[in-house]
N, C-alpha and C positions, 0 to 999 in steps of 0.2 A: 286355352279354353275352347270348348266345342262351339261356343257362340261366335258366329262369324264377325259380329260387330264389337266383340269384347276386346279391350286393351289391357286386361288385368295383368297379363304376363309382361307385356311391354312396359307398363307403368311401374311394375316391381323392379325391372332392370334399371329404368331411369332413376328411380328413387335410390337404388343402391349406388349408382354412379354419382349422384348428387351427394350422398353421404360420404363417399370416398373423397370427393372434391372438398367437402367441408373438413374432413380429417386432415387433408393436406394443408388447408388454410390454418387450422389450429396449430399444426406443427410450425408453419411459417410464422405465426404470431408468437409462438414460444421462442423461436430463434431471435426474433426482434426484441422481445422483452429481455432475454438473456444478454443480448448485445448491449442494451441500455445499462444493465447491471454491471457487466464487465467493464464498460467504458467509465462509468462512474467510479467503480472500485479502482481502476487503473489511475485515474486522475487524482483520486484521494491519496493513493500510495505515492505518486510523484510529488504532490504537495507536501506530504508528510516528510519525505526524504529530503526535500529542499528547504523547507521552512522550519522544521522542528529540530532544535539543537539536540545532539546526541553525543555526549563526551567530547565536546569541542576543545577542551583544554588538555586532553590526553596527549602524550608525547610518544614519539618513536614508533615501535612496532605495533603497539596497541592502537595508536592513532591511525596507522596505515590500515589495520584491520577494520576499524570503524569507517574509514573512508571507503573501503571496498564494500562494507556492509550497506552503507547508504547508496552507493552507486548501483549495487545489484538490486536493491529494493526499487530504485528508480527504473532499472531495466525490467524488473518484474511488472511494474506499473505500465511501462511501455508495451510489454507483452500482452497484458490484458486489453489495452486499447487496440492493439493489432488483432487480437482474437475477436473483439467486438466488431471490427470491420469485416473480418472473415465471416462471422455469423450473419452479418447483414447481406453479404454477397451470396451466401447460401440461401438465405430467405428469399432474395431476389430471384435466384435460380428456381426455387420451388414455385414462386409466383408465376414466372414465365412458363414453367411446365404446366401449371394449372390452366393458364390462359390459352396455351397452345392446344391442350386437350379440349377445352371448352369450345374453341373455334371449330375444331375438327368435328366434334360431336354435334355442333349446331347445324352443320350441313346435313348430317344424317337425320337429325331430328326433324328438320324442315321437310325432307323427302318423306319421312314416315308420317308426319302430320298431314301432308297433302294426300298421300295414298290412303290413309285412314279415312279422311274426309270423303274422298272419291268413292271408296268402298262402301261407306255407310250411306251415302246419298244414293248410290246405285242399288244397294240392298233395299232401301226404303222405297225407291221407285219400283223395283221389281215386285215387292210385296203389295204395293198399291195396284199395280197392273194385274197381279194375281187375284187380288180381291175383286177387282172389276170383272175379270174374266169369270170368276165364280158366280158373281151376281147375275151376269148375262146367262150363264149356264142354267142357273136356277129358274130364271125368267123363261128361258127357252123350254125347259122341262114343264113348267107350269102351263105355258101357252100350248105346248104340244098336247097336253091332256084336254085342252079345250078347242082343239083344231076343228071339231065338227061344226063349230059356229063360223059361218062364212065371214062375219064382220071382223074376225080375229086373224084371218089369213095374212092380211097385209102386215099386221103387227108382228106376226110370227116370223115372216120373211125378213123384216127389218131387224128383229132381235137376233135371228140366226146369223145375218150378215155382220152385225155388231159383235157377236160372239166370236166369229171367225177372225175379225180384225183384232179383237182383244186378245185372242189366243196367240195370233202371230206376234203381237206386241209383247206378250208375256214370254214367248219363246225367245224373241230377240233380247229382251231384258235379261233373261236367265243366262243366255249366251254371253252377253256383255258382262254380267256380274261374275260369271265363271272366269272370264279372261282377267277381270280386275282382281278376283280372288287369287288366281295363280300369280299375278304380278305382285300383289301384296305379300303373298307367302314368300315369294322369291326375295323381295326387298327386306322382309322381316328377318329372313335367315341371314342375309348379308349384313343387316344392321346388328344382329346378335353377334355375329362373328367379329364385326368391327368393335363393338362394345367390349367383347371378351378380350380382344387384343389390347384395347385401351386400359382395361382393368389390370391386365398382366403388367403392362408398362407402368401403370401407376403404383402397383404394389412393389414392383422391382425398384422403381425410382425412390419411393418412400423408404423402403428398406435400406437402400444404398445411402440415402441422405442421412438417415438416422445413424448408420454405421460410421459414415464420414464424420458426423458431429461428435460421436463418442471418441473417434480417433483424434480429432482436433483437441478435445479436452484432455485426452491422455498425453498428446504431444505437448500441450501447454504445461501440463504437470511435469513432464520430463525436462522441458526447457527451464521451468522454474527451479527444479531440483539441481540442474546444472549451475544456475546462478547461485543457489544456496551453497553448492559445493565449493564455489569460488570463495565464499565467505568462510567456510570451514577450513579450506587450504590456507587462507590468510591468517586465520586464528592459530593454525598449527605453527605458523612462522612467528607468532607472538611469543617473545621471550621476557619473562619477568626480570631475569638478571640483566639483560641488555637494556631494558627500559629503566631499571634502577641506575645502572652505570651511565646511561644517556642523560638522565636527569641530573646526576651528580656532576658530570662533566659540563653540562649546560649551565648549572647554577652555582658551581663552586666559586668560592671567594678567595681561595689560596690553597697552597699545598702544605703549609706548616701550621701547626696548632699554636696558639698563643703561649709565650714562655711562662714558666711558673712564677707566681707572685712571691717575692722574698720579703720577709719581715724586716723592717728597719726600725731599731730602738732609738727613736729620736729623744726620748726622755733622758736616758743615761748619757747619751752623747752630749747633751746640753749641760748637764751637771758637771761633768768632768772637764769641761772646757775652761780656759784661762779667763778670770773675771776682767771686765773692762773698767778702767779708772774713770771716776767722774770728772768732768771739766772744772777748772778753777773759776770761782765766781769773779766777775769783773764789776768794778764800781761804776756806777752810772752818775755822771755829774748832772746836777740840776741847773 
């Protein structure tokens, strides 16, 4: 701005930097929320794999596949818990980065705040001295027009002396203000260069943090796929024939089938047999 006391450009830069810091905070909160979700999901998977029965009476190769399945689901759950911890660490790094930039910026902002205040006070003082000088000048011109009256001679001399003093104060004030203006402009340029450097660092850090986050998610997917691949490999080893044979060998009750049941004709055998004689009665004495 051409207005020496205006801070519109500086305020715009500060607002932009504050918005950038807010955006970093939003991403930091996003990572924290994602960590909570990942940890909860991981714990639920672990509880599911440990507490929920899943083919517990299966035998042999299919049983081994199911054991691998539950173990790898447990590993996937552990992986999500580890991912949650990683996300918290990344959120902490983002928080540390924000606070570091905030502290560095605060030093520059305090310098600029002080120089703005000094500049504005000197500008106000200069304008007041200028106004006073103008008033004395107008008074001197007026009194000069009335200088033929002897009673105004003394007043005229006093006003002229006051004008000279005021003019000297005005010149000194302008000189001081110019020095302050040059100092302010120098510090303003330095502040802008510092803020630009910080903004470049912030964008670069934010971009890298987002890139890293996506890589972490991709890596988690790759690791999960490796765990699922173990399940697929185990299932490839599952043999229907082996499991049937295993069950037969485990539960078999013998190697021979029961003998055929032969019909036996008990009726004809009884009829063709020799009759049995009845016993002779014996008299019983009374």
